[in-house]
HTML snippet that shows the backbone in 3Dmol.js (N, CA, C, O; Angstrom):
<script src="https://3Dmol.org/build/3Dmol-min.js"></script>
<div id="view" style="width:600px;height:400px;position:relative"></div>
<script>
const pdb = `
ATOM      1  N   MET A   1     103.072 117.152 110.052  1.00  0.00           N
ATOM      2  CA  MET A   1     103.719 116.466 108.953  1.00  0.00           C
ATOM      3  C   MET A   1     102.679 115.563 108.211  1.00  0.00           C
ATOM      4  O   MET A   1     101.968 114.704 108.733  1.00  0.00           O
ATOM      5  N   LEU A   2     102.728 115.926 106.884  1.00  0.00           N
ATOM      6  CA  LEU A   2     101.731 115.040 106.132  1.00  0.00           C
ATOM      7  C   LEU A   2     102.336 113.590 105.493  1.00  0.00           C
ATOM      8  O   LEU A   2     103.241 113.543 104.659  1.00  0.00           O
ATOM      9  N   LYS A   3     101.703 112.533 106.016  1.00  0.00           N
ATOM     10  CA  LYS A   3     102.037 110.984 105.670  1.00  0.00           C
ATOM     11  C   LYS A   3     101.349 110.726 104.409  1.00  0.00           C
ATOM     12  O   LYS A   3     100.180 110.901 104.065  1.00  0.00           O
ATOM     13  N   LYS A   4     102.516 110.203 103.726  1.00  0.00           N
ATOM     14  CA  LYS A   4     101.844 109.665 102.055  1.00  0.00           C
ATOM     15  C   LYS A   4     102.383 108.365 102.151  1.00  0.00           C
ATOM     16  O   LYS A   4     103.558 108.174 102.464  1.00  0.00           O
ATOM     17  N   ASP A   5     101.451 107.314 101.856  1.00  0.00           N
ATOM     18  CA  ASP A   5     101.604 105.950 101.571  1.00  0.00           C
ATOM     19  C   ASP A   5     102.027 105.801 100.089  1.00  0.00           C
ATOM     20  O   ASP A   5     101.069 105.732  99.320  1.00  0.00           O
ATOM     21  N   LEU A   6     103.211 105.738  99.541  1.00  0.00           N
ATOM     22  CA  LEU A   6     103.532 105.139  98.414  1.00  0.00           C
ATOM     23  C   LEU A   6     104.078 103.929  98.247  1.00  0.00           C
ATOM     24  O   LEU A   6     104.842 103.393  99.049  1.00  0.00           O
ATOM     25  N   ILE A   7     103.621 103.372  96.982  1.00  0.00           N
ATOM     26  CA  ILE A   7     104.035 102.003  96.479  1.00  0.00           C
ATOM     27  C   ILE A   7     104.912 102.483  95.308  1.00  0.00           C
ATOM     28  O   ILE A   7     104.472 103.084  94.328  1.00  0.00           O
ATOM     29  N   ASN A   8     106.546 102.065  95.570  1.00  0.00           N
ATOM     30  CA  ASN A   8     107.474 102.481  94.177  1.00  0.00           C
ATOM     31  C   ASN A   8     107.553 101.331  93.571  1.00  0.00           C
ATOM     32  O   ASN A   8     107.489 100.296  94.235  1.00  0.00           O
ATOM     33  N   PHE A   9     107.709 101.302  92.162  1.00  0.00           N
ATOM     34  CA  PHE A   9     108.026 100.139  91.305  1.00  0.00           C
ATOM     35  C   PHE A   9     109.580 100.780  90.444  1.00  0.00           C
ATOM     36  O   PHE A   9     109.713 101.747  89.694  1.00  0.00           O
ATOM     37  N   LEU A  10     110.516  99.837  90.913  1.00  0.00           N
ATOM     38  CA  LEU A  10     111.720 100.133  90.068  1.00  0.00           C
ATOM     39  C   LEU A  10     112.103  98.887  89.406  1.00  0.00           C
ATOM     40  O   LEU A  10     111.616  97.786  89.661  1.00  0.00           O
ATOM     41  N   ALA A  11     113.074  99.151  88.475  1.00  0.00           N
ATOM     42  CA  ALA A  11     113.500  98.090  87.658  1.00  0.00           C
ATOM     43  C   ALA A  11     115.255  98.199  87.616  1.00  0.00           C
ATOM     44  O   ALA A  11     115.888  99.243  87.770  1.00  0.00           O
ATOM     45  N   ASP A  12     115.671  97.220  87.436  1.00  0.00           N
ATOM     46  CA  ASP A  12     117.365  96.943  87.392  1.00  0.00           C
ATOM     47  C   ASP A  12     117.582  96.826  85.932  1.00  0.00           C
ATOM     48  O   ASP A  12     117.119  95.858  85.329  1.00  0.00           O
ATOM     49  N   THR A  13     118.119  97.564  85.448  1.00  0.00           N
ATOM     50  CA  THR A  13     118.485  97.306  83.895  1.00  0.00           C
ATOM     51  C   THR A  13     120.032  97.205  83.428  1.00  0.00           C
ATOM     52  O   THR A  13     120.850  97.555  84.278  1.00  0.00           O
ATOM     53  N   GLU A  14     120.417  96.865  82.459  1.00  0.00           N
ATOM     54  CA  GLU A  14     121.850  96.916  82.056  1.00  0.00           C
ATOM     55  C   GLU A  14     122.246  98.181  82.319  1.00  0.00           C
ATOM     56  O   GLU A  14     123.371  98.303  82.802  1.00  0.00           O
ATOM     57  N   SER A  15     121.499  99.313  82.090  1.00  0.00           N
ATOM     58  CA  SER A  15     122.062 100.602  82.206  1.00  0.00           C
ATOM     59  C   SER A  15     121.957 101.020  83.744  1.00  0.00           C
ATOM     60  O   SER A  15     122.514 102.052  84.119  1.00  0.00           O
ATOM     61  N   GLY A  16     121.300 100.283  84.560  1.00  0.00           N
ATOM     62  CA  GLY A  16     121.335 100.812  85.924  1.00  0.00           C
ATOM     63  C   GLY A  16     119.859 100.700  86.087  1.00  0.00           C
ATOM     64  O   GLY A  16     119.046 100.300  85.254  1.00  0.00           O
ATOM     65  N   PRO A  17     119.577 101.267  87.724  1.00  0.00           N
ATOM     66  CA  PRO A  17     118.158 101.112  88.297  1.00  0.00           C
ATOM     67  C   PRO A  17     117.541 102.261  87.313  1.00  0.00           C
ATOM     68  O   PRO A  17     118.179 103.165  86.773  1.00  0.00           O
ATOM     69  N   MET A  18     115.873 101.951  87.199  1.00  0.00           N
ATOM     70  CA  MET A  18     115.228 102.774  86.739  1.00  0.00           C
ATOM     71  C   MET A  18     113.887 102.967  87.018  1.00  0.00           C
ATOM     72  O   MET A  18     113.167 101.978  86.878  1.00  0.00           O
ATOM     73  N   PHE A  19     113.293 104.175  87.440  1.00  0.00           N
ATOM     74  CA  PHE A  19     111.977 104.314  88.303  1.00  0.00           C
ATOM     75  C   PHE A  19     110.930 103.925  87.180  1.00  0.00           C
ATOM     76  O   PHE A  19     110.964 104.430  86.059  1.00  0.00           O
ATOM     77  N   LEU A  20     109.984 102.969  87.583  1.00  0.00           N
ATOM     78  CA  LEU A  20     108.749 102.779  86.434  1.00  0.00           C
ATOM     79  C   LEU A  20     107.418 103.594  87.019  1.00  0.00           C
ATOM     80  O   LEU A  20     106.756 104.287  86.246  1.00  0.00           O
ATOM     81  N   ASN A  21     107.140 103.498  88.124  1.00  0.00           N
ATOM     82  CA  ASN A  21     105.811 103.955  88.630  1.00  0.00           C
ATOM     83  C   ASN A  21     105.874 104.078  89.976  1.00  0.00           C
ATOM     84  O   ASN A  21     106.728 103.432  90.582  1.00  0.00           O
ATOM     85  N   SER A  22     104.915 104.991  90.718  1.00  0.00           N
ATOM     86  CA  SER A  22     104.522 105.022  92.192  1.00  0.00           C
ATOM     87  C   SER A  22     102.943 105.216  92.320  1.00  0.00           C
ATOM     88  O   SER A  22     102.252 105.994  91.663  1.00  0.00           O
ATOM     89  N   VAL A  23     102.529 104.331  93.316  1.00  0.00           N
ATOM     90  CA  VAL A  23     101.194 104.362  93.359  1.00  0.00           C
ATOM     91  C   VAL A  23     100.983 105.131  94.764  1.00  0.00           C
ATOM     92  O   VAL A  23     101.724 104.898  95.719  1.00  0.00           O
ATOM     93  N   ASN A  24      99.921 106.064  94.828  1.00  0.00           N
ATOM     94  CA  ASN A  24      99.774 106.482  96.286  1.00  0.00           C
ATOM     95  C   ASN A  24      98.536 105.650  96.772  1.00  0.00           C
ATOM     96  O   ASN A  24      97.376 105.771  96.377  1.00  0.00           O
ATOM     97  N   ALA A  25      98.997 104.832  97.657  1.00  0.00           N
ATOM     98  CA  ALA A  25      98.014 104.114  98.282  1.00  0.00           C
ATOM     99  C   ALA A  25      97.318 104.427  99.656  1.00  0.00           C
ATOM    100  O   ALA A  25      96.773 103.616 100.404  1.00  0.00           O
ATOM    101  N   GLU A  26      97.460 105.803  99.825  1.00  0.00           N
ATOM    102  CA  GLU A  26      97.210 106.282 101.082  1.00  0.00           C
ATOM    103  C   GLU A  26      95.757 105.889 101.633  1.00  0.00           C
ATOM    104  O   GLU A  26      95.621 105.634 102.830  1.00  0.00           O
ATOM    105  N   GLU A  27      94.733 105.847 100.798  1.00  0.00           N
ATOM    106  CA  GLU A  27      93.416 105.383 101.209  1.00  0.00           C
ATOM    107  C   GLU A  27      93.029 104.025 100.873  1.00  0.00           C
ATOM    108  O   GLU A  27      91.846 103.706 100.991  1.00  0.00           O
ATOM    109  N   GLU A  28      93.783 103.296 100.520  1.00  0.00           N
ATOM    110  CA  GLU A  28      93.844 101.766 100.188  1.00  0.00           C
ATOM    111  C   GLU A  28      94.262 100.924 101.455  1.00  0.00           C
ATOM    112  O   GLU A  28      95.042 101.204 102.365  1.00  0.00           O
ATOM    113  N   VAL A  29      93.479  99.783 101.220  1.00  0.00           N
ATOM    114  CA  VAL A  29      93.986  98.741 102.231  1.00  0.00           C
ATOM    115  C   VAL A  29      94.973  97.828 101.306  1.00  0.00           C
ATOM    116  O   VAL A  29      94.634  97.211 100.296  1.00  0.00           O
ATOM    117  N   LYS A  30      96.242  97.886 101.874  1.00  0.00           N
ATOM    118  CA  LYS A  30      97.453  97.063 101.333  1.00  0.00           C
ATOM    119  C   LYS A  30      97.583  95.629 101.713  1.00  0.00           C
ATOM    120  O   LYS A  30      98.440  94.996 102.329  1.00  0.00           O
ATOM    121  N   ASN A  31      96.180  95.252 101.009  1.00  0.00           N
ATOM    122  CA  ASN A  31      96.278  93.744 101.468  1.00  0.00           C
ATOM    123  C   ASN A  31      97.050  92.941 100.178  1.00  0.00           C
ATOM    124  O   ASN A  31      97.522  93.558  99.224  1.00  0.00           O
ATOM    125  N   TRP A  32      97.097  91.484 100.311  1.00  0.00           N
ATOM    126  CA  TRP A  32      97.706  90.620  99.046  1.00  0.00           C
ATOM    127  C   TRP A  32      97.061  91.038  97.747  1.00  0.00           C
ATOM    128  O   TRP A  32      97.643  91.106  96.664  1.00  0.00           O
ATOM    129  N   HIS A  33      95.566  91.359  98.023  1.00  0.00           N
ATOM    130  CA  HIS A  33      94.971  91.383  96.444  1.00  0.00           C
ATOM    131  C   HIS A  33      95.349  92.801  95.934  1.00  0.00           C
ATOM    132  O   HIS A  33      95.599  92.864  94.730  1.00  0.00           O
ATOM    133  N   TYR A  34      95.430  93.932  96.646  1.00  0.00           N
ATOM    134  CA  TYR A  34      95.595  95.143  96.189  1.00  0.00           C
ATOM    135  C   TYR A  34      97.201  94.880  95.586  1.00  0.00           C
ATOM    136  O   TYR A  34      97.211  95.011  94.362  1.00  0.00           O
ATOM    137  N   ILE A  35      98.411  94.576  96.101  1.00  0.00           N
ATOM    138  CA  ILE A  35      99.487  94.675  96.177  1.00  0.00           C
ATOM    139  C   ILE A  35      99.738  93.558  94.667  1.00  0.00           C
ATOM    140  O   ILE A  35     100.582  93.876  93.829  1.00  0.00           O
ATOM    141  N   ALA A  36      99.005  92.449  94.527  1.00  0.00           N
ATOM    142  CA  ALA A  36      99.090  91.677  93.635  1.00  0.00           C
ATOM    143  C   ALA A  36      98.512  92.394  92.165  1.00  0.00           C
ATOM    144  O   ALA A  36      99.096  92.303  91.086  1.00  0.00           O
ATOM    145  N   GLU A  37      97.353  93.050  92.382  1.00  0.00           N
ATOM    146  CA  GLU A  37      96.890  93.668  91.449  1.00  0.00           C
ATOM    147  C   GLU A  37      97.905  94.932  90.719  1.00  0.00           C
ATOM    148  O   GLU A  37      98.170  95.033  89.521  1.00  0.00           O
ATOM    149  N   LYS A  38      98.346  95.799  91.801  1.00  0.00           N
ATOM    150  CA  LYS A  38      99.404  96.710  91.173  1.00  0.00           C
ATOM    151  C   LYS A  38     100.484  96.191  90.665  1.00  0.00           C
ATOM    152  O   LYS A  38     100.914  96.595  89.585  1.00  0.00           O
ATOM    153  N   LEU A  39     101.106  95.192  91.380  1.00  0.00           N
ATOM    154  CA  LEU A  39     102.355  94.206  90.563  1.00  0.00           C
ATOM    155  C   LEU A  39     101.848  94.060  89.375  1.00  0.00           C
ATOM    156  O   LEU A  39     102.300  94.726  88.444  1.00  0.00           O
ATOM    157  N   GLU A  40     100.859  93.198  89.198  1.00  0.00           N
ATOM    158  CA  GLU A  40     100.511  92.836  87.788  1.00  0.00           C
ATOM    159  C   GLU A  40     100.323  93.916  86.739  1.00  0.00           C
ATOM    160  O   GLU A  40     100.601  93.704  85.559  1.00  0.00           O
ATOM    161  N   ASP A  41      99.887  94.984  87.140  1.00  0.00           N
ATOM    162  CA  ASP A  41      99.529  96.242  86.258  1.00  0.00           C
ATOM    163  C   ASP A  41     101.279  96.451  85.660  1.00  0.00           C
ATOM    164  O   ASP A  41     101.608  96.415  84.474  1.00  0.00           O
ATOM    165  N   CYS A  42     102.130  96.647  86.733  1.00  0.00           N
ATOM    166  CA  CYS A  42     103.454  96.868  86.413  1.00  0.00           C
ATOM    167  C   CYS A  42     104.026  96.156  85.356  1.00  0.00           C
ATOM    168  O   CYS A  42     104.442  96.619  84.294  1.00  0.00           O
ATOM    169  N   ILE A  43     104.011  94.563  85.870  1.00  0.00           N
ATOM    170  CA  ILE A  43     104.641  93.561  84.999  1.00  0.00           C
ATOM    171  C   ILE A  43     104.014  93.734  83.306  1.00  0.00           C
ATOM    172  O   ILE A  43     104.685  93.657  82.277  1.00  0.00           O
ATOM    173  N   LYS A  44     102.535  93.986  83.424  1.00  0.00           N
ATOM    174  CA  LYS A  44     102.096  93.664  81.944  1.00  0.00           C
ATOM    175  C   LYS A  44     102.697  95.333  81.409  1.00  0.00           C
ATOM    176  O   LYS A  44     103.081  95.393  80.241  1.00  0.00           O
ATOM    177  N   GLU A  45     102.750  96.360  82.082  1.00  0.00           N
ATOM    178  CA  GLU A  45     103.177  97.329  81.281  1.00  0.00           C
ATOM    179  C   GLU A  45     104.744  97.576  80.668  1.00  0.00           C
ATOM    180  O   GLU A  45     105.034  98.344  79.751  1.00  0.00           O
ATOM    181  N   VAL A  46     105.662  96.715  81.427  1.00  0.00           N
ATOM    182  CA  VAL A  46     106.739  96.409  80.877  1.00  0.00           C
ATOM    183  C   VAL A  46     106.980  95.334  80.024  1.00  0.00           C
ATOM    184  O   VAL A  46     107.984  95.144  79.337  1.00  0.00           O
ATOM    185  N   GLY A  47     105.953  94.627  80.124  1.00  0.00           N
ATOM    186  CA  GLY A  47     105.841  93.292  79.247  1.00  0.00           C
ATOM    187  C   GLY A  47     106.552  92.010  80.160  1.00  0.00           C
ATOM    188  O   GLY A  47     107.692  92.088  80.619  1.00  0.00           O
ATOM    189  N   ALA A  48     105.873  91.113  80.288  1.00  0.00           N
ATOM    190  CA  ALA A  48     106.102  89.943  81.325  1.00  0.00           C
ATOM    191  C   ALA A  48     107.412  89.239  80.773  1.00  0.00           C
ATOM    192  O   ALA A  48     108.234  88.741  81.542  1.00  0.00           O
ATOM    193  N   GLN A  49     107.557  89.228  79.388  1.00  0.00           N
ATOM    194  CA  GLN A  49     108.841  88.608  78.956  1.00  0.00           C
ATOM    195  C   GLN A  49     110.012  89.388  79.427  1.00  0.00           C
ATOM    196  O   GLN A  49     111.056  88.741  79.351  1.00  0.00           O
ATOM    197  N   ASN A  50     110.134  90.538  79.870  1.00  0.00           N
ATOM    198  CA  ASN A  50     111.242  91.429  80.557  1.00  0.00           C
ATOM    199  C   ASN A  50     111.284  91.506  82.013  1.00  0.00           C
ATOM    200  O   ASN A  50     111.874  92.438  82.560  1.00  0.00           O
ATOM    201  N   VAL A  51     110.712  90.612  82.660  1.00  0.00           N
ATOM    202  CA  VAL A  51     110.367  90.637  84.031  1.00  0.00           C
ATOM    203  C   VAL A  51     110.938  89.369  84.490  1.00  0.00           C
ATOM    204  O   VAL A  51     110.355  88.375  84.058  1.00  0.00           O
ATOM    205  N   LEU A  52     112.092  89.133  85.381  1.00  0.00           N
ATOM    206  CA  LEU A  52     112.800  87.787  85.525  1.00  0.00           C
ATOM    207  C   LEU A  52     112.407  87.699  87.175  1.00  0.00           C
ATOM    208  O   LEU A  52     112.067  86.578  87.553  1.00  0.00           O
ATOM    209  N   GLN A  53     112.423  88.724  88.137  1.00  0.00           N
ATOM    210  CA  GLN A  53     112.286  88.735  89.381  1.00  0.00           C
ATOM    211  C   GLN A  53     111.699  89.780  89.980  1.00  0.00           C
ATOM    212  O   GLN A  53     112.006  90.928  89.662  1.00  0.00           O
ATOM    213  N   ILE A  54     110.738  89.499  90.964  1.00  0.00           N
ATOM    214  CA  ILE A  54     110.433  90.484  91.800  1.00  0.00           C
ATOM    215  C   ILE A  54     110.701  90.346  93.110  1.00  0.00           C
ATOM    216  O   ILE A  54     110.681  89.268  93.704  1.00  0.00           O
ATOM    217  N   ILE A  55     111.013  91.653  93.703  1.00  0.00           N
ATOM    218  CA  ILE A  55     111.718  91.677  95.198  1.00  0.00           C
ATOM    219  C   ILE A  55     110.741  92.891  95.803  1.00  0.00           C
ATOM    220  O   ILE A  55     110.530  93.975  95.258  1.00  0.00           O
ATOM    221  N   THR A  56     110.205  92.421  97.068  1.00  0.00           N
ATOM    222  CA  THR A  56     109.319  93.221  97.903  1.00  0.00           C
ATOM    223  C   THR A  56     109.955  92.913  99.290  1.00  0.00           C
ATOM    224  O   THR A  56     110.928  92.187  99.492  1.00  0.00           O
ATOM    225  N   GLU A  57     109.187  93.637 100.251  1.00  0.00           N
ATOM    226  CA  GLU A  57     109.520  93.479 101.602  1.00  0.00           C
ATOM    227  C   GLU A  57     109.023  92.060 102.007  1.00  0.00           C
ATOM    228  O   GLU A  57     108.287  91.313 101.363  1.00  0.00           O
ATOM    229  N   ASN A  58     109.626  91.855 103.285  1.00  0.00           N
ATOM    230  CA  ASN A  58     108.966  90.455 103.760  1.00  0.00           C
ATOM    231  C   ASN A  58     107.637  90.502 104.495  1.00  0.00           C
ATOM    232  O   ASN A  58     107.523  89.607 105.332  1.00  0.00           O
ATOM    233  N   ALA A  59     106.658  91.287 104.390  1.00  0.00           N
ATOM    234  CA  ALA A  59     105.442  91.419 104.981  1.00  0.00           C
ATOM    235  C   ALA A  59     104.739  90.161 104.394  1.00  0.00           C
ATOM    236  O   ALA A  59     105.195  89.582 103.408  1.00  0.00           O
ATOM    237  N   PHE A  60     103.641  89.774 105.022  1.00  0.00           N
ATOM    238  CA  PHE A  60     102.829  88.709 104.474  1.00  0.00           C
ATOM    239  C   PHE A  60     102.160  89.090 103.487  1.00  0.00           C
ATOM    240  O   PHE A  60     101.966  88.239 102.618  1.00  0.00           O
ATOM    241  N   ALA A  61     101.610  90.408 103.289  1.00  0.00           N
ATOM    242  CA  ALA A  61     100.820  90.608 102.122  1.00  0.00           C
ATOM    243  C   ALA A  61     101.697  90.638 100.845  1.00  0.00           C
ATOM    244  O   ALA A  61     101.225  90.224  99.787  1.00  0.00           O
ATOM    245  N   CYS A  62     102.818  91.064 100.909  1.00  0.00           N
ATOM    246  CA  CYS A  62     103.665  91.104  99.992  1.00  0.00           C
ATOM    247  C   CYS A  62     104.419  89.721  99.370  1.00  0.00           C
ATOM    248  O   CYS A  62     104.807  89.598  98.208  1.00  0.00           O
ATOM    249  N   LYS A  63     104.508  88.879 100.270  1.00  0.00           N
ATOM    250  CA  LYS A  63     104.754  87.416 100.231  1.00  0.00           C
ATOM    251  C   LYS A  63     103.773  86.586  99.493  1.00  0.00           C
ATOM    252  O   LYS A  63     104.106  85.721  98.683  1.00  0.00           O
ATOM    253  N   ALA A  64     102.300  86.943  99.867  1.00  0.00           N
ATOM    254  CA  ALA A  64     101.175  86.498  99.186  1.00  0.00           C
ATOM    255  C   ALA A  64     101.008  86.927  97.708  1.00  0.00           C
ATOM    256  O   ALA A  64     100.519  86.251  96.804  1.00  0.00           O
ATOM    257  N   ALA A  65     101.484  88.116  97.642  1.00  0.00           N
ATOM    258  CA  ALA A  65     101.207  88.666  96.236  1.00  0.00           C
ATOM    259  C   ALA A  65     102.273  88.192  95.256  1.00  0.00           C
ATOM    260  O   ALA A  65     102.084  88.178  94.039  1.00  0.00           O
ATOM    261  N   GLY A  66     103.193  87.877  95.737  1.00  0.00           N
ATOM    262  CA  GLY A  66     104.486  87.632  95.090  1.00  0.00           C
ATOM    263  C   GLY A  66     104.257  85.827  94.516  1.00  0.00           C
ATOM    264  O   GLY A  66     104.727  85.411  93.457  1.00  0.00           O
ATOM    265  N   ALA A  67     103.556  85.095  95.359  1.00  0.00           N
ATOM    266  CA  ALA A  67     103.382  83.782  95.161  1.00  0.00           C
ATOM    267  C   ALA A  67     102.255  84.014  94.188  1.00  0.00           C
ATOM    268  O   ALA A  67     102.275  83.136  93.325  1.00  0.00           O
ATOM    269  N   ILE A  68     101.225  84.929  94.006  1.00  0.00           N
ATOM    270  CA  ILE A  68     100.263  84.958  92.960  1.00  0.00           C
ATOM    271  C   ILE A  68     100.934  85.498  91.632  1.00  0.00           C
ATOM    272  O   ILE A  68     100.399  85.122  90.589  1.00  0.00           O
ATOM    273  N   MET A  69     101.702  86.079  91.560  1.00  0.00           N
ATOM    274  CA  MET A  69     102.690  86.521  90.544  1.00  0.00           C
ATOM    275  C   MET A  69     103.472  85.491  89.809  1.00  0.00           C
ATOM    276  O   MET A  69     103.609  85.491  88.585  1.00  0.00           O
ATOM    277  N   GLU A  70     104.048  84.486  90.745  1.00  0.00           N
ATOM    278  CA  GLU A  70     104.674  83.181  90.258  1.00  0.00           C
ATOM    279  C   GLU A  70     103.710  82.308  89.604  1.00  0.00           C
ATOM    280  O   GLU A  70     103.989  81.699  88.571  1.00  0.00           O
ATOM    281  N   SER A  71     102.342  82.221  90.308  1.00  0.00           N
ATOM    282  CA  SER A  71     101.336  81.373  89.813  1.00  0.00           C
ATOM    283  C   SER A  71     100.888  81.889  88.286  1.00  0.00           C
ATOM    284  O   SER A  71     100.765  81.098  87.351  1.00  0.00           O
ATOM    285  N   LYS A  72     100.672  83.277  88.169  1.00  0.00           N
ATOM    286  CA  LYS A  72     100.478  83.762  86.925  1.00  0.00           C
ATOM    287  C   LYS A  72     101.589  83.841  85.916  1.00  0.00           C
ATOM    288  O   LYS A  72     101.390  83.553  84.737  1.00  0.00           O
ATOM    289  N   PHE A  73     102.782  84.238  86.380  1.00  0.00           N
ATOM    290  CA  PHE A  73     103.900  84.215  85.410  1.00  0.00           C
ATOM    291  C   PHE A  73     104.847  83.507  85.800  1.00  0.00           C
ATOM    292  O   PHE A  73     105.754  84.089  86.396  1.00  0.00           O
ATOM    293  N   PRO A  74     104.945  82.013  85.590  1.00  0.00           N
ATOM    294  CA  PRO A  74     105.708  80.762  86.011  1.00  0.00           C
ATOM    295  C   PRO A  74     107.304  81.254  85.765  1.00  0.00           C
ATOM    296  O   PRO A  74     108.169  80.700  86.444  1.00  0.00           O
ATOM    297  N   HIS A  75     107.601  82.045  85.028  1.00  0.00           N
ATOM    298  CA  HIS A  75     109.150  82.351  85.029  1.00  0.00           C
ATOM    299  C   HIS A  75     109.646  83.294  85.524  1.00  0.00           C
ATOM    300  O   HIS A  75     110.814  83.612  85.298  1.00  0.00           O
ATOM    301  N   ILE A  76     108.898  83.910  86.268  1.00  0.00           N
ATOM    302  CA  ILE A  76     109.308  85.273  87.265  1.00  0.00           C
ATOM    303  C   ILE A  76     109.080  84.526  88.602  1.00  0.00           C
ATOM    304  O   ILE A  76     108.032  83.942  88.878  1.00  0.00           O
ATOM    305  N   PHE A  77     110.070  84.597  89.333  1.00  0.00           N
ATOM    306  CA  PHE A  77     110.350  84.282  90.828  1.00  0.00           C
ATOM    307  C   PHE A  77     110.824  85.357  91.755  1.00  0.00           C
ATOM    308  O   PHE A  77     111.044  85.100  92.938  1.00  0.00           O
TER     309      PHE A  77
END
`;
const viewer = $3Dmol.createViewer("view");
viewer.addModel(pdb, "pdb");
viewer.setStyle({}, {cartoon: {color: "spectrum"}});
viewer.zoomTo();
viewer.render();
</script>
């Protein structure tokens, strides 16, 4: 069985959930820096003014990446 490490980015819109992007992170170290970089790319793609909240799993790297996004985009929680 082939294992793929994918990070999926989804948005919840007035019309319902929407798939934004998927990143193959199979050969990456998924630390807070990497996750924050990918989150920021996604936020910039849709426009920071269109993002209100980021929801991730409760892993340390995800929580740290979320804190970085809160400092870069104060209106996002």
